[in-house]
N, C-alpha and C positions, 0 to 999 in steps of 0.2 A: 504493500500500500504506500503510495507516494503522498507525502505531506507538503503543503505549501510552506514558504519561508515563514509566514506569520504563524502558522500552526506550530512549526518546530520551535520558534522562539517562545510562544506561550506555553507549550507543553513543558519545556525545560524550566520556565519561570515557575509554573505551578509545582513542578517536581522539587525545585529548590525549597519552596515554601513548605512542601509536605515533609521533606526530610528534616527541616529545621524543627518541626513539631515532634520529631522522633528523637530529639536531643542530639542530633548531629550538629556540630558547630556551624553556624551560618557561613562562616568563611570557607570551611571545607566544602559545604554544599555549593557555594558560588564557584569555587575552583572546578569542582566536578561538572557543574552546569556549563561553564565556559568550555571545558574540554569536550563535552558532549556536543555542543553546538558546532565547534570547530570540526569534529569528526563527521557530524551529521550533514555538514555542508558539502560533503563529497570528497574531503581530503583523506589521504591515506594515514595509517597509523604512524608512518615514518615522519609525517609532516607535523605531528603534534609536539614532539620534544623541542624543535626549533621555535615554534610559536610560544610555547610555555616559557622557554628560556628568554625570549624577547620580552615577554610580560614581566618576568622576574627582574630583568635588568633595567627597567624603567626607573630613572632617577627619582621621579615623584613618588614611587612606591615606598622607597626607603626613607625619603624625606618626610612623607606623610606618617609612616610608622614611628619615626623618631619624634616628630612633633607631637603626636597624640600621647605618646608615652610620657613626654616631659610635661604636657598639660595635666595629665593625671597626677604627676608628682607635685606640681604646684597646687592642685586641688586638695591633696592630703594635708598640706600645710594651711591652706586658706580656710578649710572647713573645721578648724579647731573650735573648741567651746569659747575661748577668749575672743576670737574674731566674731563669732556669732553674737556675743554680748555687745561688742562694739557696734554691730549693725542694729541691734535692738535699741541701743542708746541713741543712735542717730535718728532712727525712725520716730522715737518718742520726742526727741528734742525739736525736730523740724516739722512734725506733723500737726502741731498746734492742737486745737480742740479735737481734731480727728486723728490724733497721734496713735491711738490704739488700733483703729481700723487700718491706718497706714502701715503699722507694724505687721499686720497680718498679710499685707500685700508685699511689703518691702523685704521682710525676712526671707521667705522662700525664694523670691526673685534674686535677692543679693547673693544668697548661697549658690544660686544657679549661675552666677557669673563665672564660676570655674566648674565645668562639667565633670561629673564623676558617676560611675555606674551606681545606681541606687541612691543618688544624691539627695533625694527627697527625705531619706532617713536622717540626714544631718539637720535639715530644717524642721522636721516634725517635732522634736523636743522643744525647740524655741517657739514654734507656733502654739504647741500645747501649753507651754508656760504662760504665754501672752494671754491665752484664752481660758486659763484654768478656772477662773471664777465666772465664766460665761455660762448662761443657761442653754446655749446652743448644743445640738447633738454631736456625738462623736463622728457621725457621718458628715456633718457639715464641716467640722474641723479638718477631717481627712480630705474632703473635696477642696477646701481652701488651700491647704498645704500642697496638694498634688497639682492643682490647676496653676496657681501662681508660681510654682517652682519652675514651670516650663515656658513662661511667656516670652523669654528672650531667645528661645531656641530657633526662632525663625531666621535670625540674622546675626546674632552675636558671634564674632569671628573665632572664638575659642571652641565652639561646639564642633565635634567631629563631623556631624552631618553637614554643617556649613562648609567646612574644609573640603569634604568629599564632593559636595554639590558644586563648589567653585572649580574643583578639579575637572569635573565632568562637563559642566556647562561652559567653562572657560570665560566667565564673566568677571569684569573688574570688581574688586572687593567693594569699593564705595558705591558702585551702581547696584550691586546685589543688596547692600544694606539699605539703600534708599528705596528699593523695590519692596523689601520685606518688612521694614520697620513698621509700616501701617498695620501689619498683622498683630504686632505687640499691643498697639492701642486698641484694636478690636478685641483682643483677648482681655485687656484690662476692663474695657467697657462691658463685655459679656460677663466677666467675673463680678464686676460691681452689680450689674443688673440682676443676675441670677443667683449670686451667692451672698453679697453684702447688703444690698439695698433694703431688704425686708427683715434683716436680723438686728437684734439689739446688741449694743456694746456697753454693758453695765459693769464690766470688770475693771478693776483698778490694780494692775500688777505693780509690784515694787519696782522702784527705780534702781538700776544697778549703781554701785559705787564707782565713780569715775576713776578712782585711783587703781582699781583692780582690772581695768580693761585697757587694751592698746588703743592708740589713736586710730580713728577711721582712715586718716590719710595713710598711715603705715599699713593698714589692712588692704586698702585698695591700690596702693602704689604699684605692686607687681603686675596687677591686671591692667592698669593704665599704660604701663610701659609696653606690655605685649600688644595691646590694641593699637597704640601709636606707631610702633614699628611695622605692624601688619599693614597699616594704611599708608605709611610714608616711605618705606624702603623698597618696594618692588621696582620702582624706577631705577634706583641705584644698582640693584642686582641685574637689571636688564642691561645696563651700560657695561658692567664689568664681566657679565657672563651671557653674552648675546646668543650663545648656542643653545641655551635651555629654553623651555616653554614657559608660558605665563604662570601655570600652576606651580612650577618649581621656584619661580621668583617670589611668589606669595609665601610658599612654605619656608624658603630661606629667610625671608623677612620675619616671619613668626618665630623661627628658631632663634634668630638674633635676640628678639625680645624675650623669649623664654630663658635664654642664657643669662641676660641681665636680671630678669626677675628672680631666678633661682639664686643668683649672687646676692640680691637684696634680702631674700628670705634667709639665706645662710648668715648674712651679716647681722641681722636682727635676732636670728635664732627662733626657736619654737618652744613654747612653755611646756609642751608635752614631751620635750626631749626626744622626739622621733628622729631616727637616723635618716638622712637624705638618701633617696634611691633604695630604701629598704623594701619597697613594694614592687620593684622591677620584676622579681621572680614570682609574683603572686599569680594566682589563677585568673583573677580579674584582668590584670594587665596582659597576660598571655591571650585570653579570649578576645580582648579588644584588638591586639596585634593581628591575630589570625583573621578576624573579621575584616579589618582594613586591607590586609593583603588580599583576601578573597575578593573584595570589591574591585580593587585595581586590576587584578588578574582577570576577573570576569569581563570587565570592560575591554581590556586588551584583546582577549580571545574572541569576544563578540565581534569586534572590528575585524579581526583576522579571518573570521569565518566567511565574510562576504555576504551574509544573509540579510543584513540590514538594508542595503539598496534594493534587493529583491522584494523584501517585505514592504518597503516604501512604495514600490510600483504596484504591488497587490492591493495595498490599502487605498491608493489613489483611484484604483479601478473598482473598488468594492463600495458597498453601501453602508458599512459600519462607520459612524462618525469617529474620526480620529480623536476628537476631544474626549469622547466617552472612554476610549482605551487609555488615554493619558491620565484621566482622572481615576479610573478603576484600578489600574495596576499598582500605583503607589498606595492607595487606600487599603487594598487587600494585603499588600506586603507589610504595611504598618500594623494592621490588625493582627496578622498572623505572627510576626516576629516580635512586636512590642518594643522595638528600638528604632531610633531615627535612622541610624546607619542601615538598618534593615530595609526600610522603604527606599532610601536613596541608593543603596548599593545594588539592590535587586531590580529596581524599576527604572531609575534614571538613565543608565546606559541605553536601555531599550527606547526610552522616550527621546533622548537626544539623537539616537540613531534614526528613528522614524522621521523626526523633523529635519534632519540633515541629509536625508536621502535625495532631496531635490524633487520629489514627486508630490509633496504635501505642502500646502500653503498654510503656514502657521508661524506666528512670531515666536522666536525662542524665549523671550521674556514672558510672553503669555503662557507658553507651555510650562515654564518653570514655576510660575505662580500657581497655576492649576494643579500641577503634580505635587508641589510641596505642600500646599494647603490640604489637599486630600490625604496625602501620606501622613501629615502631622495629625489630622483628625483621626485617622485609623490607628495611629500609635497611641494617642491619648485614650481611645476607647478600647484598647487591647486588654484582654483579661490576663495577659502574661507580661505586661509592662512591669518591670522590676520596681520602679518607683511607686506604681499603683499598689502592688502587692505589699510592699514594705509599709506604705502609709496606712493602708487598711488594717494591717496587722498591728501597727504601733498604737492606733487609736481604738482597736478592738471594734471596728465598724462593720456594717453590713455591706457586702459587695454591691448588691442591687440598689440599696439606698444611696450609696456614693455615686453610682452610675446615674441615678435620677438627677443629681446635682450637676454632673459633668456633661451629660448628653446635650442640653441646650447650648452650653458654651462651645462644645465642639461643632455643633451644627451652625453656629454663628460664624465660625472660621470658614467652614465649607461654603456657606452662602457668599461671604465676602470674597473668597477665592474665585468663585464663578463670576461675580460682578467685575472684579479686576481683570480676569481673563477676557471677558467680552469687551471691556473697555480697551485693553491693549490690542486686541484683534482688529480694532477699527483703524489702526495706524499702519 
């Protein structure tokens, strides 16, 4: 039985998602999927090793892996209890009469400035402490912590999904940020309307002692350095290393900022006396490394297979709206994997391949907005999202009741994504 190029790509896509549910690491599933597509395109077994070697030797693969590993290292230091108290203090100081409500938004969002696997567990105790005298339910507290923990993930340049997306779509960082920042405001508005607006804030948590917490400037300085170098240095690396691609210039810029930030952290030390790089050999770090490697290898092998141009021709001649495919694949990948790299790594190479095939009329930025918003919503609604599981467990909340709070927020993001997609398609 002969399958079309579109069918081959979709069969492998669903197979990767299926094996991920069988506890096969997503990265390994992506590598297997890429090899399957390369072989299914009609190549011989002898052609697979050279294509795999070419994928492994891509500079951006190793730059990406190093960058994410160092970001996780920064995260371990930034998520300490002392830094959390500094963030709480800032929220109460500058929130005015709404300081308590601002704390519930700012605490998980600020902890989210440095991404970590299951990072919502770091903000959950702080949110719980802030709302400990509140009459609101455990499900409401869990939803507040979970939702606001991820509102920066659309565009914040330290998130792995943002780095991967920029590598796949090859869009300038500042343009990507301008395109995606409105989603953070939509998330804030949805969170206020559906989570905060109708709830009472009658609690009066104790003010922390200023002498026992670090300065907020010292807490945020490493992050500020990383963001500034990411935005300002790509042009410099382009001039001195013109042979590399835009993704590599961005990653080198971020690595520079990470090096400076880690030096700052080492200079000021950590009150928990944690040894730097002690988590490099941890299972979490290894899983992230394998996932990132799988994403980059899958993208390379998908391109090597030559199936994307054929699929583009088939889609242009068919009746299935390409927008429906671009929305559905990331949503399903996010829902099944429960991680942002999951929907970006499994779906975005296919999305970019379709719109780059020359047979389909679609603005790349419109496709990006639609794919990302749908993938994000799928991830936030996923029952296997680690942050969701940890938050629900911490507050001893009901899964279903937390979903009731989160669902309208996620739907707001999806609707806004469709609106922005249709707007961008007009140009």
